[in-house]
C-alpha positions as CSV (number, residue, x, y, z in Angstrom):
1,M,119.3,-9.5,-42.1
2,I,117.0,-6.8,-43.1
3,L,114.3,-9.3,-44.9
4,S,115.0,-11.7,-41.1
5,W,113.9,-8.8,-38.7
6,Y,110.9,-7.5,-41.1
7,S,109.0,-11.1,-41.5
8,N,109.5,-11.3,-37.6
9,H,107.5,-8.3,-36.9
10,I,105.2,-8.2,-40.0
11,E,102.2,-8.5,-38.0
12,E,103.5,-5.5,-35.5
13,L,104.0,-3.4,-38.3
14,V,100.9,-4.1,-40.0
15,A,99.1,-3.6,-36.6
16,I,101.1,0.1,-36.6
17,A,100.4,1.1,-40.2
18,I,96.6,0.7,-39.2
19,T,96.4,2.2,-36.6
20,A,98.9,5.1,-38.2
21,Y,95.9,5.6,-40.7
22,G,92.7,5.6,-39.4
23,G,92.7,3.5,-36.7
24,Y,91.2,0.9,-37.7
25,Q,90.3,-2.1,-35.3
26,L,91.4,-5.7,-36.1
27,E,88.6,-8.6,-36.0
28,G,89.6,-10.9,-32.6
29,D,91.9,-7.6,-31.5
30,S,91.7,-8.2,-27.5
31,K,91.8,-5.0,-25.0
32,L,95.1,-5.7,-24.0
33,R,96.2,-6.7,-27.9
34,Q,95.1,-2.5,-29.0
35,L,96.4,-1.2,-25.9
36,R,99.3,-2.0,-26.7
37,F,99.6,-0.6,-29.9
38,E,98.0,2.1,-28.1
39,I,100.7,3.4,-26.6
40,D,103.4,1.8,-28.5
41,V,104.6,-1.4,-27.2
42,T,106.6,-4.5,-28.7
43,R,105.1,-8.3,-27.1
44,E,108.5,-9.3,-26.2
45,D,109.3,-5.7,-24.2
46,L,105.5,-7.1,-22.5
47,V,107.0,-10.6,-21.7
48,R,110.3,-8.9,-20.4
49,V,109.1,-6.8,-18.3
50,S,106.0,-8.2,-16.6
51,D,108.2,-11.3,-16.4
52,V,105.7,-13.7,-17.6
53,S,106.1,-16.7,-20.8
54,L,105.7,-14.6,-24.5
55,G,103.0,-17.9,-24.7
56,T,101.5,-16.2,-21.3
57,V,101.1,-13.3,-23.3
58,R,99.8,-14.0,-27.2
59,N,97.0,-16.5,-25.2
60,A,95.9,-13.5,-23.5
61,E,96.2,-11.2,-27.1
62,K,94.5,-14.1,-28.5
63,G,91.2,-13.2,-25.9
64,K,91.6,-15.7,-23.6
65,K,91.6,-15.3,-20.1
66,I,94.7,-16.5,-17.9
67,N,96.0,-16.8,-14.4
68,P,95.5,-14.0,-11.8
69,R,99.0,-13.7,-11.2
70,S,100.3,-12.9,-15.2
71,A,97.4,-11.1,-15.0
72,S,98.0,-9.0,-12.7
73,Q,101.8,-8.8,-13.9
74,I,100.9,-7.4,-17.2
75,L,98.6,-5.1,-16.2
76,K,101.3,-3.6,-13.6
77,A,104.2,-3.4,-17.1
78,I,100.9,-1.3,-18.8
79,N,100.4,0.4,-16.1
80,H,104.7,1.6,-15.9
81,W,104.1,2.6,-19.5
82,I,101.8,4.7,-19.4
83,A,102.7,6.7,-17.0
84,Q,106.6,5.9,-18.0
85,K,106.1,7.9,-21.4
86,S,104.1,10.0,-19.5
87,L,100.8,9.4,-21.4
88,D,97.8,10.8,-21.1
89,H,96.3,8.0,-20.4
90,P,94.0,7.0,-17.5
91,P,96.0,4.1,-15.5
92,V,94.7,0.4,-16.4
93,T,92.7,-2.0,-14.4
94,L,92.7,-5.6,-15.2
95,A,88.6,-5.0,-15.6
96,D,89.7,-2.8,-19.0
97,L,92.0,-5.8,-19.8
98,D,89.1,-8.4,-19.9
99,L,91.7,-11.5,-18.8
100,V,91.2,-13.0,-15.7
101,Q,88.2,-15.6,-15.7
102,E,85.5,-14.3,-13.0
103,T,85.0,-16.2,-9.7
104,I,81.4,-17.3,-9.0
105,G,80.6,-17.1,-5.8
106,K,83.3,-15.5,-4.5
């Protein structure tokens, strides 16, 4: 049972350990993933509160662009945790997360 939990959360545990011992950024980390670890939120919690699919969150954390609706839902969830946890962090904007492809000629 413990082994199963560990194997399912190893990526998060490694990132938490790296953050705790110097805050090193993993190569290729997206702004969303960095922020999620900074505010101590699991990927599963982000999926649940933002009401987007796990695949969408994974893609966003890999730096892939996602649709504006999903990006807004993720943003709302992130800002919810920042406020709820009374973190010393300014509210996050869509531009901060860089999740949405900019449209040309808008």
